[in-house]
Every structure is written in C-alpha cells, then in structure tokens.
VMD Tcl script that builds the backbone (N, CA, C; Angstrom):
set m [mol new atoms 354]
animate dup $m
set s [atomselect $m all]
$s set {name element resname resid chain x y z} {
  {N N MET 1 A 5.939 -8.138 -34.244}
  {CA C MET 1 A 6.046 -7.722 -32.863}
  {C C MET 1 A 5.397 -6.349 -32.716}
  {N N GLY 2 A 4.492 -6.197 -31.761}
  {CA C GLY 2 A 3.796 -4.933 -31.560}
  {C C GLY 2 A 4.579 -3.983 -30.668}
  {N N LEU 3 A 4.046 -2.807 -30.493}
  {CA C LEU 3 A 4.681 -1.776 -29.673}
  {C C LEU 3 A 4.880 -2.262 -28.244}
  {N N ARG 4 A 3.860 -2.880 -27.675}
  {CA C ARG 4 A 3.963 -3.369 -26.302}
  {C C ARG 4 A 5.083 -4.390 -26.164}
  {N N ASP 5 A 5.172 -5.312 -27.107}
  {CA C ASP 5 A 6.239 -6.314 -27.070}
  {C C ASP 5 A 7.608 -5.657 -27.171}
  {N N ASP 6 A 7.723 -4.629 -28.017}
  {CA C ASP 6 A 8.989 -3.909 -28.159}
  {C C ASP 6 A 9.375 -3.220 -26.851}
  {N N ILE 7 A 8.400 -2.552 -26.229}
  {CA C ILE 7 A 8.666 -1.855 -24.965}
  {C C ILE 7 A 9.080 -2.853 -23.888}
  {N N GLN 8 A 8.345 -3.962 -23.785}
  {CA C GLN 8 A 8.677 -4.963 -22.768}
  {C C GLN 8 A 10.049 -5.563 -23.013}
  {N N ALA 9 A 10.402 -5.811 -24.259}
  {CA C ALA 9 A 11.727 -6.358 -24.575}
  {C C ALA 9 A 12.821 -5.362 -24.217}
  {N N ASP 10 A 12.598 -4.086 -24.512}
  {CA C ASP 10 A 13.588 -3.057 -24.181}
  {C C ASP 10 A 13.763 -2.903 -22.672}
  {N N ILE 11 A 12.646 -2.897 -21.943}
  {CA C ILE 11 A 12.733 -2.766 -20.489}
  {C C ILE 11 A 13.378 -4.007 -19.884}
  {N N ALA 12 A 13.028 -5.193 -20.382}
  {CA C ALA 12 A 13.646 -6.430 -19.881}
  {C C ALA 12 A 15.152 -6.401 -20.119}
  {N N ALA 13 A 15.568 -5.906 -21.276}
  {CA C ALA 13 A 17.007 -5.793 -21.569}
  {C C ALA 13 A 17.671 -4.819 -20.607}
  {N N ALA 14 A 16.989 -3.711 -20.303}
  {CA C ALA 14 A 17.534 -2.745 -19.337}
  {C C ALA 14 A 17.590 -3.361 -17.938}
  {N N PHE 15 A 16.568 -4.137 -17.566}
  {CA C PHE 15 A 16.583 -4.829 -16.271}
  {C C PHE 15 A 17.788 -5.762 -16.182}
  {N N ASP 16 A 18.116 -6.421 -17.283}
  {CA C ASP 16 A 19.220 -7.381 -17.289}
  {C C ASP 16 A 20.587 -6.712 -17.335}
  {N N ALA 17 A 20.680 -5.515 -17.894}
  {CA C ALA 17 A 21.988 -4.880 -18.100}
  {C C ALA 17 A 22.118 -3.603 -17.280}
  {N N ASP 18 A 21.605 -2.516 -17.792}
  {CA C ASP 18 A 21.807 -1.197 -17.190}
  {C C ASP 18 A 21.248 -1.079 -15.769}
  {N N LEU 19 A 20.122 -1.703 -15.502}
  {CA C LEU 19 A 19.478 -1.599 -14.188}
  {C C LEU 19 A 19.678 -2.841 -13.317}
  {N N ALA 20 A 20.569 -3.724 -13.731}
  {CA C ALA 20 A 20.725 -5.006 -13.041}
  {C C ALA 20 A 20.972 -4.843 -11.545}
  {N N ASP 21 A 21.705 -3.802 -11.145}
  {CA C ASP 21 A 21.982 -3.613 -9.721}
  {C C ASP 21 A 20.773 -3.079 -8.960}
  {N N ALA 22 A 19.777 -2.522 -9.648}
  {CA C ALA 22 A 18.588 -1.978 -9.000}
  {C C ALA 22 A 17.396 -2.929 -9.053}
  {N N VAL 23 A 17.439 -3.915 -9.932}
  {CA C VAL 23 A 16.312 -4.842 -10.098}
  {C C VAL 23 A 16.351 -5.905 -9.015}
  {N N ARG 24 A 15.175 -6.182 -8.458}
  {CA C ARG 24 A 15.072 -7.160 -7.381}
  {C C ARG 24 A 13.899 -8.098 -7.646}
  {N N ALA 25 A 14.111 -9.364 -7.410}
  {CA C ALA 25 A 13.025 -10.342 -7.513}
  {C C ALA 25 A 12.125 -10.197 -6.284}
  {N N PHE 26 A 10.846 -10.489 -6.456}
  {CA C PHE 26 A 9.913 -10.407 -5.339}
  {C C PHE 26 A 8.875 -11.511 -5.460}
  {N N SER 27 A 8.206 -11.762 -4.356}
  {CA C SER 27 A 7.069 -12.680 -4.360}
  {C C SER 27 A 5.927 -12.002 -3.615}
  {N N ALA 28 A 4.720 -12.338 -4.005}
  {CA C ALA 28 A 3.538 -11.727 -3.411}
  {C C ALA 28 A 2.481 -12.792 -3.186}
  {N N SER 29 A 1.531 -12.463 -2.317}
  {CA C SER 29 A 0.459 -13.420 -2.035}
  {C C SER 29 A -0.822 -12.675 -1.713}
  {N N ARG 30 A -1.917 -13.409 -1.832}
  {CA C ARG 30 A -3.227 -12.879 -1.460}
  {C C ARG 30 A -4.076 -14.026 -0.933}
  {N N GLU 31 A -4.943 -13.698 0.008}
  {CA C GLU 31 A -5.907 -14.662 0.530}
  {C C GLU 31 A -7.151 -14.609 -0.352}
  {N N VAL 32 A -7.589 -15.784 -0.795}
  {CA C VAL 32 A -8.771 -15.878 -1.639}
  {C C VAL 32 A -9.841 -16.642 -0.864}
  {N N PRO 33 A -11.019 -16.042 -0.704}
  {CA C PRO 33 A -12.088 -16.740 0.025}
  {C C PRO 33 A -12.416 -18.077 -0.627}
  {N N GLY 34 A -12.642 -19.055 0.194}
  {CA C GLY 34 A -12.960 -20.383 -0.319}
  {C C GLY 34 A -14.359 -20.462 -0.895}
  {N N SER 35 A -14.531 -21.399 -1.797}
  {CA C SER 35 A -15.858 -21.597 -2.386}
  {C C SER 35 A -16.382 -23.006 -2.101}
  {N N VAL 36 A -15.559 -23.813 -1.428}
  {CA C VAL 36 A -15.965 -25.185 -1.103}
  {C C VAL 36 A -16.173 -25.277 0.409}
  {N N PHE 37 A -17.356 -25.683 0.793}
  {CA C PHE 37 A -17.700 -25.798 2.205}
  {C C PHE 37 A -17.002 -26.990 2.838}
  {N N ASP 38 A -16.409 -26.769 4.019}
  {CA C ASP 38 A -15.787 -27.840 4.793}
  {C C ASP 38 A -16.736 -28.182 5.944}
  {N N PRO 39 A -17.422 -29.333 5.858}
  {CA C PRO 39 A -18.407 -29.673 6.885}
  {C C PRO 39 A -17.781 -29.937 8.252}
  {N N THR 40 A -16.510 -30.302 8.281}
  {CA C THR 40 A -15.845 -30.565 9.554}
  {C C THR 40 A -15.704 -29.286 10.370}
  {N N THR 41 A -15.292 -28.199 9.714}
  {CA C THR 41 A -15.094 -26.932 10.419}
  {C C THR 41 A -16.304 -26.014 10.308}
  {N N GLY 42 A -17.200 -26.299 9.358}
  {CA C GLY 42 A -18.364 -25.452 9.149}
  {C C GLY 42 A -18.025 -24.130 8.480}
  {N N THR 43 A -16.920 -24.117 7.744}
  {CA C THR 43 A -16.474 -22.875 7.099}
  {C C THR 43 A -16.154 -23.107 5.630}
  {N N TYR 44 A -15.864 -22.025 4.961}
  {CA C TYR 44 A -15.355 -22.040 3.592}
  {C C TYR 44 A -13.881 -21.629 3.685}
  {N N PRO 45 A -12.961 -22.584 3.840}
  {CA C PRO 45 A -11.556 -22.239 4.048}
  {C C PRO 45 A -10.979 -21.445 2.874}
  {N N SER 46 A -10.231 -20.411 3.222}
  {CA C SER 46 A -9.601 -19.606 2.180}
  {C C SER 46 A -8.304 -20.275 1.731}
  {N N THR 47 A -7.857 -19.876 0.565}
  {CA C THR 47 A -6.591 -20.371 0.045}
  {C C THR 47 A -5.677 -19.178 -0.212}
  {N N THR 48 A -4.404 -19.458 -0.328}
  {CA C THR 48 A -3.427 -18.414 -0.597}
  {C C THR 48 A -2.898 -18.589 -2.008}
  {N N GLU 49 A -3.007 -17.516 -2.801}
  {CA C GLU 49 A -2.435 -17.513 -4.143}
  {C C GLU 49 A -1.138 -16.722 -4.089}
  {N N THR 50 A -0.140 -17.194 -4.792}
  {CA C THR 50 A 1.136 -16.490 -4.817}
  {C C THR 50 A 1.527 -16.179 -6.258}
  {N N TYR 51 A 2.323 -15.140 -6.423}
  {CA C TYR 51 A 2.887 -14.813 -7.726}
  {C C TYR 51 A 4.257 -14.184 -7.521}
  {N N THR 52 A 5.048 -14.208 -8.551}
  {CA C THR 52 A 6.408 -13.703 -8.470}
  {C C THR 52 A 6.687 -12.775 -9.648}
  {N N GLY 53 A 7.755 -12.071 -9.540}
  {CA C GLY 53 A 8.185 -11.186 -10.611}
  {C C GLY 53 A 9.475 -10.512 -10.211}
  {N N ARG 54 A 9.844 -9.493 -10.960}
  {CA C ARG 54 A 10.998 -8.682 -10.597}
  {C C ARG 54 A 10.736 -7.267 -11.045}
  {N N GLY 55 A 11.392 -6.345 -10.377}
  {CA C GLY 55 A 11.148 -4.953 -10.707}
  {C C GLY 55 A 12.118 -4.042 -9.998}
  {N N VAL 56 A 11.897 -2.749 -10.181}
  {CA C VAL 56 A 12.732 -1.724 -9.565}
  {C C VAL 56 A 11.912 -1.061 -8.466}
  {N N PHE 57 A 12.439 -1.108 -7.243}
  {CA C PHE 57 A 11.801 -0.481 -6.097}
  {C C PHE 57 A 12.381 0.923 -5.943}
  {N N GLY 58 A 11.532 1.904 -5.780}
  {CA C GLY 58 A 11.984 3.279 -5.607}
  {C C GLY 58 A 11.032 4.032 -4.709}
  {N N GLY 59 A 11.246 5.327 -4.607}
  {CA C GLY 59 A 10.402 6.159 -3.767}
  {C C GLY 59 A 9.567 7.099 -4.601}
  {N N TYR 60 A 8.794 7.903 -3.926}
  {CA C TYR 60 A 7.963 8.912 -4.568}
  {C C TYR 60 A 8.631 10.272 -4.421}
  {N N SER 61 A 8.472 11.118 -5.417}
  {CA C SER 61 A 9.047 12.463 -5.368}
  {C C SER 61 A 8.247 13.317 -4.382}
  {N N ALA 62 A 8.829 14.421 -3.964}
  {CA C ALA 62 A 8.158 15.325 -3.027}
  {C C ALA 62 A 6.834 15.835 -3.606}
  {N N GLN 63 A 6.774 16.001 -4.926}
  {CA C GLN 63 A 5.547 16.475 -5.554}
  {C C GLN 63 A 4.434 15.428 -5.517}
  {N N GLU 64 A 4.800 14.157 -5.479}
  {CA C GLU 64 A 3.793 13.086 -5.455}
  {C C GLU 64 A 3.264 12.810 -4.053}
  {N N VAL 65 A 4.053 13.119 -3.031}
  {CA C VAL 65 A 3.672 12.839 -1.644}
  {C C VAL 65 A 2.658 13.885 -1.193}
  {N N ASP 66 A 1.481 13.418 -0.780}
  {CA C ASP 66 A 0.449 14.342 -0.299}
  {C C ASP 66 A 0.103 14.100 1.167}
  {N N GLY 67 A 0.707 13.099 1.789}
  {CA C GLY 67 A 0.470 12.817 3.200}
  {C C GLY 67 A -0.828 12.089 3.474}
  {N N GLN 68 A -1.642 11.912 2.470}
  {CA C GLN 68 A -2.910 11.203 2.651}
  {C C GLN 68 A -2.972 9.964 1.778}
  {N N HIS 69 A -2.854 10.132 0.466}
  {CA C HIS 69 A -2.916 8.998 -0.450}
  {C C HIS 69 A -1.531 8.413 -0.707}
  {N N VAL 70 A -0.535 9.266 -0.719}
  {CA C VAL 70 A 0.849 8.840 -0.906}
  {C C VAL 70 A 1.653 9.392 0.260}
  {N N LEU 71 A 2.229 8.481 1.054}
  {CA C LEU 71 A 3.047 8.874 2.199}
  {C C LEU 71 A 4.513 8.904 1.798}
  {N N ALA 72 A 5.293 9.671 2.525}
  {CA C ALA 72 A 6.729 9.769 2.237}
  {C C ALA 72 A 7.425 8.426 2.376}
  {N N THR 73 A 6.859 7.525 3.159}
  {CA C THR 73 A 7.473 6.211 3.383}
  {C C THR 73 A 7.006 5.149 2.394}
  {N N ASP 74 A 6.061 5.482 1.526}
  {CA C ASP 74 A 5.574 4.523 0.531}
  {C C ASP 74 A 6.667 4.207 -0.478}
  {N N VAL 75 A 6.568 3.042 -1.074}
  {CA C VAL 75 A 7.536 2.562 -2.054}
  {C C VAL 75 A 6.824 2.368 -3.379}
  {N N LYS 76 A 7.480 2.772 -4.466}
  {CA C LYS 76 A 6.929 2.573 -5.809}
  {C C LYS 76 A 7.696 1.441 -6.476}
  {N N LEU 77 A 6.982 0.443 -6.939}
  {CA C LEU 77 A 7.574 -0.693 -7.642}
  {C C LEU 77 A 7.156 -0.628 -9.103}
  {N N THR 78 A 8.133 -0.654 -9.994}
  {CA C THR 78 A 7.869 -0.741 -11.422}
  {C C THR 78 A 8.248 -2.146 -11.868}
  {N N ALA 79 A 7.281 -2.882 -12.409}
  {CA C ALA 79 A 7.498 -4.277 -12.803}
  {C C ALA 79 A 6.923 -4.508 -14.192}
  {N N LEU 80 A 7.581 -5.357 -14.955}
  {CA C LEU 80 A 7.083 -5.718 -16.278}
  {C C LEU 80 A 5.850 -6.600 -16.152}
  {N N GLN 81 A 4.816 -6.284 -16.902}
  {CA C GLN 81 A 3.597 -7.080 -16.831}
  {C C GLN 81 A 3.821 -8.514 -17.289}
  {N N ASN 82 A 4.641 -8.704 -18.316}
  {CA C ASN 82 A 4.824 -10.052 -18.843}
  {C C ASN 82 A 5.726 -10.916 -17.966}
  {N N GLU 83 A 6.346 -10.348 -16.928}
  {CA C GLU 83 A 7.191 -11.136 -16.031}
  {C C GLU 83 A 6.480 -11.527 -14.744}
  {N N LEU 84 A 5.301 -10.960 -14.482}
  {CA C LEU 84 A 4.540 -11.350 -13.300}
  {C C LEU 84 A 3.699 -12.566 -13.635}
  {N N THR 85 A 3.640 -13.488 -12.706}
  {CA C THR 85 A 2.867 -14.698 -12.943}
  {C C THR 85 A 1.376 -14.496 -12.659}
  {N N ASP 86 A 1.004 -13.326 -12.097}
  {CA C ASP 86 A -0.399 -12.955 -11.888}
  {C C ASP 86 A -0.454 -11.434 -11.773}
  {N N ALA 87 A -1.607 -10.858 -11.990}
  {CA C ALA 87 A -1.757 -9.407 -11.884}
  {C C ALA 87 A -1.849 -8.999 -10.419}
  {N N PRO 88 A -1.137 -7.953 -10.015}
  {CA C PRO 88 A -1.224 -7.497 -8.619}
  {C C PRO 88 A -2.585 -6.873 -8.337}
  {N N LYS 89 A -3.026 -6.991 -7.086}
  {CA C LYS 89 A -4.303 -6.420 -6.668}
  {C C LYS 89 A -4.111 -5.679 -5.354}
  {N N ILE 90 A -4.932 -4.667 -5.143}
  {CA C ILE 90 A -4.898 -3.926 -3.887}
  {C C ILE 90 A -5.171 -4.895 -2.746}
  {N N GLY 91 A -4.357 -4.797 -1.696}
  {CA C GLY 91 A -4.500 -5.679 -0.537}
  {C C GLY 91 A -3.539 -6.850 -0.537}
  {N N ASP 92 A -2.894 -7.131 -1.662}
  {CA C ASP 92 A -1.895 -8.205 -1.704}
  {C C ASP 92 A -0.743 -7.867 -0.768}
  {N N THR 93 A -0.026 -8.893 -0.346}
  {CA C THR 93 A 1.189 -8.721 0.441}
  {C C THR 93 A 2.365 -9.016 -0.469}
  {N N LEU 94 A 3.316 -8.080 -0.519}
  {CA C LEU 94 A 4.448 -8.207 -1.425}
  {C C LEU 94 A 5.722 -7.910 -0.649}
  {N N ASP 95 A 6.501 -8.931 -0.340}
  {CA C ASP 95 A 7.769 -8.791 0.389}
  {C C ASP 95 A 7.650 -7.907 1.628}
  {N N GLY 96 A 6.634 -8.148 2.444}
  {CA C GLY 96 A 6.467 -7.399 3.689}
  {C C GLY 96 A 5.733 -6.076 3.537}
  {N N TYR 97 A 5.321 -5.753 2.344}
  {CA C TYR 97 A 4.556 -4.538 2.072}
  {C C TYR 97 A 3.129 -4.917 1.695}
  {N N ARG 98 A 2.224 -3.975 1.874}
  {CA C ARG 98 A 0.846 -4.153 1.426}
  {C C ARG 98 A 0.654 -3.332 0.155}
  {N N VAL 99 A -0.001 -3.897 -0.837}
  {CA C VAL 99 A -0.263 -3.185 -2.081}
  {C C VAL 99 A -1.398 -2.196 -1.826}
  {N N ILE 100 A -1.102 -0.906 -2.048}
  {CA C ILE 100 A -2.062 0.171 -1.808}
  {C C ILE 100 A -2.767 0.575 -3.092}
  {N N ASN 101 A -2.025 0.616 -4.189}
  {CA C ASN 101 A -2.590 1.045 -5.465}
  {C C ASN 101 A -1.839 0.347 -6.596}
  {N N VAL 102 A -2.529 0.106 -7.678}
  {CA C VAL 102 A -1.929 -0.551 -8.846}
  {C C VAL 102 A -2.323 0.243 -10.089}
  {N N GLY 103 A -1.338 0.543 -10.915}
  {CA C GLY 103 A -1.599 1.226 -12.170}
  {C C GLY 103 A -0.745 0.611 -13.262}
  {N N LYS 104 A -1.044 0.977 -14.497}
  {CA C LYS 104 A -0.235 0.480 -15.602}
  {C C LYS 104 A -0.032 1.606 -16.591}
  {N N ASP 105 A 1.011 1.470 -17.385}
  {CA C ASP 105 A 1.280 2.489 -18.384}
  {C C ASP 105 A 0.311 2.329 -19.552}
  {N N PRO 106 A 0.212 3.346 -20.417}
  {CA C PRO 106 A -0.754 3.286 -21.517}
  {C C PRO 106 A -0.541 2.124 -22.491}
  {N N ALA 107 A 0.689 1.635 -22.609}
  {CA C ALA 107 A 0.957 0.519 -23.521}
  {C C ALA 107 A 0.743 -0.836 -22.855}
  {N N SER 108 A 0.360 -0.840 -21.576}
  {CA C SER 108 A 0.176 -2.078 -20.799}
  {C C SER 108 A 1.432 -2.936 -20.791}
  {N N ALA 109 A 2.579 -2.279 -20.641}
  {CA C ALA 109 A 3.854 -2.997 -20.599}
  {C C ALA 109 A 4.368 -3.142 -19.171}
  {N N THR 110 A 4.082 -2.159 -18.313}
  {CA C THR 110 A 4.581 -2.207 -16.940}
  {C C THR 110 A 3.464 -1.938 -15.941}
  {N N TRP 111 A 3.671 -2.467 -14.735}
  {CA C TRP 111 A 2.810 -2.157 -13.595}
  {C C TRP 111 A 3.534 -1.117 -12.762}
  {N N SER 112 A 2.804 -0.183 -12.210}
  {CA C SER 112 A 3.311 0.744 -11.205}
  {C C SER 112 A 2.539 0.420 -9.936}
  {N N ILE 113 A 3.242 -0.081 -8.935}
  {CA C ILE 113 A 2.585 -0.605 -7.742}
  {C C ILE 113 A 3.012 0.218 -6.535}
  {N N GLN 114 A 2.034 0.788 -5.827}
  {CA C GLN 114 A 2.302 1.553 -4.612}
  {C C GLN 114 A 2.282 0.593 -3.435}
  {N N LEU 115 A 3.365 0.607 -2.664}
  {CA C LEU 115 A 3.505 -0.302 -1.525}
  {C C LEU 115 A 3.648 0.477 -0.229}
  {N N ARG 116 A 3.122 -0.106 0.841}
  {CA C ARG 116 A 3.245 0.495 2.177}
  {C C ARG 116 A 3.575 -0.613 3.156}
  {N N ARG 117 A 4.448 -0.305 4.105}
  {CA C ARG 117 A 4.812 -1.300 5.122}
  {C C ARG 117 A 3.566 -1.800 5.832}
  {N N SER 118 A 3.490 -3.103 6.023}
  {CA C SER 118 A 2.334 -3.706 6.685}
  {C C SER 118 A 2.355 -3.428 8.169}
}
mol reanalyze $m
mol bondsrecalc $m
mol representation Tube
mol addrep $m
C-alpha cells in the first residue's frame, strides 16, 4: 500500500467516524457537447454526465477571501479522489453550486473544490 492509499484510507476512516456529522453525499453533472449529428434537428445534441461522491463542505478563511477570485460566500468542498466516480471540472454543477476552481493535494488523495451559488 502506497502513501496515497494510506492517506485515503485514513481520511475515509475519519469521514466514517470523527467527521461523520460533517460529511455529506453530493451529486454533480456537466453538459458534454455531442459528437453525433442528429439529422432530424440539424444539431449535435449534448449529453449530461453525472458523478457522485461525498465530502466536507466548509468556508474560506478571511485570509483566503480576496473579493475577486474567492468570495466570502464561496464554499470549499474537500472530497476523496477515490470516492468520486469522475474528476470534477470547472463549470460543473454540484448540488446547486457551480464549480469555480478545482485543486488537489500533493499526494493526489483529495480534491479541493471551490463552489459558488449558481
């Protein structure tokens, strides 16, 4: 078992026990442009991809809020990478929020996702 697996196992255990009251399941979606032409409509119909996961929703500290890139009303979601069924992308919709920024820790164990009300 590598370092990343150890970190993910430890965080998953904390999600199940110590942080159980703060952890919330979520679902997200994104529109993907179609690649198959529909001759009836004359368009390339888009499809919707969805993914799920769970994580801890929190806020940003006063030092992180700059009023331009990070607003006081933005939400920070920390989610385990191995529990998401797809990687989050900027522009996705996640439980009524829009994904503004996506980052990961150096061990690639967790996602840090910046969310803003749509």
